[in-house]
C-alpha atoms as one frame of an Amber mdcrd trajectory, in Angstrom:
protein
  -5.883 -41.288  20.591  -7.799 -37.914  20.865  -4.040 -36.071  20.713  -3.364
 -38.002  17.762  -6.703 -37.089  15.946  -6.090 -33.159  16.959  -2.500 -33.583
  15.444  -3.789 -35.124  12.197  -6.499 -32.221  12.127  -3.915 -29.692  12.568
  -1.795 -30.493   9.726  -4.414 -31.552   7.493  -6.540 -28.675   7.439  -4.391
 -26.146   5.961  -4.452 -28.516   2.734  -8.033 -29.205   2.607  -8.371 -25.107
   2.964  -6.100 -24.419  -0.084  -7.370 -27.544  -2.293 -11.122 -25.994  -1.294
  -9.652 -22.480  -2.624  -8.506 -23.704  -5.837 -11.795 -25.343  -6.647 -13.905
 -22.351  -5.677 -11.496 -20.268  -7.645 -12.205 -22.660 -10.568 -16.097 -22.517
 -10.382 -15.678 -18.829  -9.487 -13.848 -18.349 -12.787 -16.744 -20.604 -14.471
 -19.204 -18.606 -13.444 -17.698 -14.992 -14.265 -16.680 -15.988 -17.485 -19.617
 -18.066 -18.560 -17.886 -20.985 -19.791 -16.947 -24.558 -18.573 -13.190 -24.181
 -19.592 -12.440 -20.597 -18.596  -8.426 -21.485 -18.502  -6.876 -23.134 -21.398
  -3.679 -24.964 -22.574  -2.508 -24.289 -25.810  -0.871 -27.977 -26.685   0.737
 -27.577 -30.262   2.467 -24.691 -32.246  -0.610 -24.052 -34.649  -1.343 -20.905
 -33.540   2.345 -19.432 -33.582   3.455 -16.686 -33.091   0.026 -15.412 -31.252
   0.356 -18.394 -28.933   2.928 -20.676 -28.100   2.669 -23.834 -26.774   2.380
 -24.383 -23.106   0.525 -21.068 -23.074  -2.202 -20.498 -20.591  -4.988 -18.832
 -21.908  -8.354 -16.981 -20.277 -11.475 -17.943 -22.467 -14.741 -16.352 -22.182
 -18.107 -17.703 -23.291 -19.490 -15.829 -26.233 -22.940 -15.304 -28.036 -21.981
 -16.953 -31.309 -23.712 -14.369 -33.146 -21.378 -11.938 -31.695 -18.431 -13.807
 -32.943 -16.404 -11.689 -35.606 -13.790 -12.741 -38.437 -10.629 -12.518 -37.036
 -11.595 -13.891 -33.217  -9.856 -16.846 -31.428 -12.216 -19.154 -30.634 -12.171
 -22.762 -28.726 -14.638 -25.467 -30.247 -15.164 -28.879 -30.043 -14.724 -31.218
 -32.831 -14.479 -34.958 -33.112 -10.639 -35.774 -34.181  -9.339 -39.382 -34.291
 -12.069 -40.887 -32.711 -12.394 -38.552 -29.907 -13.584 -34.890 -28.945 -11.197
 -32.261 -29.471 -10.912 -28.628 -27.938  -9.080 -26.694 -30.726  -8.078 -23.064
 -30.293  -8.040 -21.164 -33.628  -8.699 -18.014 -35.710 -12.093 -17.428 -37.395
 -11.180 -17.020 -41.007 -14.663 -17.301 -42.777 -17.999 -17.068 -41.445 -21.057
 -18.473 -43.756 -24.614 -17.862 -43.049 -27.509 -20.821 -43.790 -30.790 -19.859
 -45.308 -32.175 -19.229 -41.945 -29.227 -16.712 -40.391 -27.308 -19.153 -38.278
 -23.873 -18.773 -38.097 -21.247 -21.379 -39.747 -17.413 -20.977 -38.645 -14.376
 -21.463 -40.686 -10.688 -21.547 -38.855  -7.630 -21.699 -39.374  -4.150 -21.794
 -36.675  -2.341 -18.929 -37.878   0.520 -21.351 -38.509  -0.939 -23.617 -40.568
  -1.006 -23.189 -44.328  -4.345 -23.717 -44.928  -7.784 -23.660 -43.125  -9.146
 -26.799 -40.834  -9.845 -29.077 -43.453 -12.510 -31.355 -41.202 -14.628 -28.866
 -40.897 -15.530 -28.500 -44.899 -18.161 -28.062 -45.853 -20.508 -27.436 -43.775
 -18.377 -25.749 -41.254 -18.672 -25.055 -37.443 -22.025 -25.124 -36.103 -23.064
 -22.288 -32.990 -23.453 -25.435 -30.892 -19.774 -26.451 -30.969 -18.395 -23.261
 -29.901 -17.024 -23.386 -26.204 -15.623 -19.771 -25.940 -13.589 -17.026 -27.484
 -10.046 -16.163 -26.237 -10.166 -12.910 -24.157  -6.118 -11.993 -25.155  -4.874
 -13.168 -21.832  -2.105 -15.428 -22.139   0.520 -16.907 -19.302   3.401 -17.887
 -21.045   4.519 -21.452 -19.886   2.513 -22.048 -17.427   0.524 -24.303 -19.297
   3.842 -27.139 -19.272   3.203 -28.343 -16.290  -0.645 -29.602 -17.355   0.975
 -30.845 -20.631   3.347 -32.788 -18.548   0.638 -33.962 -15.938  -1.557 -35.943
 -18.454  -3.611 -39.033 -17.851  -4.267 -41.628 -14.715  -0.701 -41.675 -13.811
  -0.136 -37.977 -13.088  -3.128 -37.756 -10.980  -1.740 -41.145  -8.817   1.490
 -39.089  -8.623  -0.162 -36.144  -7.401  -2.194 -37.764  -4.943   0.763 -40.117
  -3.673   2.973 -36.645  -3.005  -0.226 -35.039  -1.326  -0.338 -38.196   0.981
   3.523 -38.155   1.661   3.383 -34.414   2.518   0.505 -34.782   4.908   2.457
 -38.030   6.898   5.358 -36.278   6.908   3.754 -33.242   8.564   2.015 -35.204
  11.063   5.249 -37.153  11.895   7.018 -34.048  12.367   4.426 -32.808  14.829
   4.268 -35.783  16.608   8.376 -35.592  16.994   7.942 -31.717  17.795   5.158
 -32.927  20.713   7.276 -35.139  22.280  10.453 -33.571  22.383   8.781 -30.793
  23.829   6.921 -33.729  26.573  10.476 -34.895  27.430  11.848 -31.239  28.233
   9.065 -30.323  30.439   9.320 -33.664  32.547  12.526 -33.017  33.939  11.640
 -29.390  34.728   8.731 -30.702  36.719  10.771 -32.890  38.620  13.502 -30.439
  39.362  10.486 -28.130  40.809   8.917 -31.037  42.965  12.912 -31.448  43.983
  13.088 -28.131  45.209   9.895 -27.660  46.828  10.704 -30.751  48.602  13.944
 -29.225  49.866  12.381 -26.243  50.771  10.270 -28.143  52.967  12.849 -29.924
  54.586  14.951 -27.037  55.297  11.926 -25.109  57.032  10.973 -28.039  59.217
  15.324 -28.017  60.448  15.004 -24.273  61.460  11.511 -24.633  63.120
């Protein structure tokens, strides 16, 4: 029983280390870039040709008062009955009487500014981050495909199958080594017995 537990741990620990490393990397990025969403995936063609669908981009938290016209920002807005994160370019900045900025955005590939933000504009508290200029083409397609509970279930099943397979292979390897060691021990015992018999004969 203890041997099986050791085999399970021997196989599972590398997977746990990888998962822990990924989680640590994610939270490290959040801390360094000062935003809860340091990596984002472009989901549409609205920012073509600057950004393409499937691009993975790096964004950074920003003081809304430092945002300038032309910056690509990420902001939160309620569309179609749910909160959405939108990646568009700032085309205009207006200020209220107390000096609070209000942002108006547009997708580079869209014919007109975002209609849902008029007439008030985007308040500072809805701005999540600003694009750093770093983009990795195509890498975001995996995220676009792996959406929803079904995708997470599929990932979990794949991980479990991989761990079980590794455990099975490890147990098979151990059993093979045990079977190979047994005849060798028997042969050694036989040779020792024959040696003792020969000694008695010649004595």
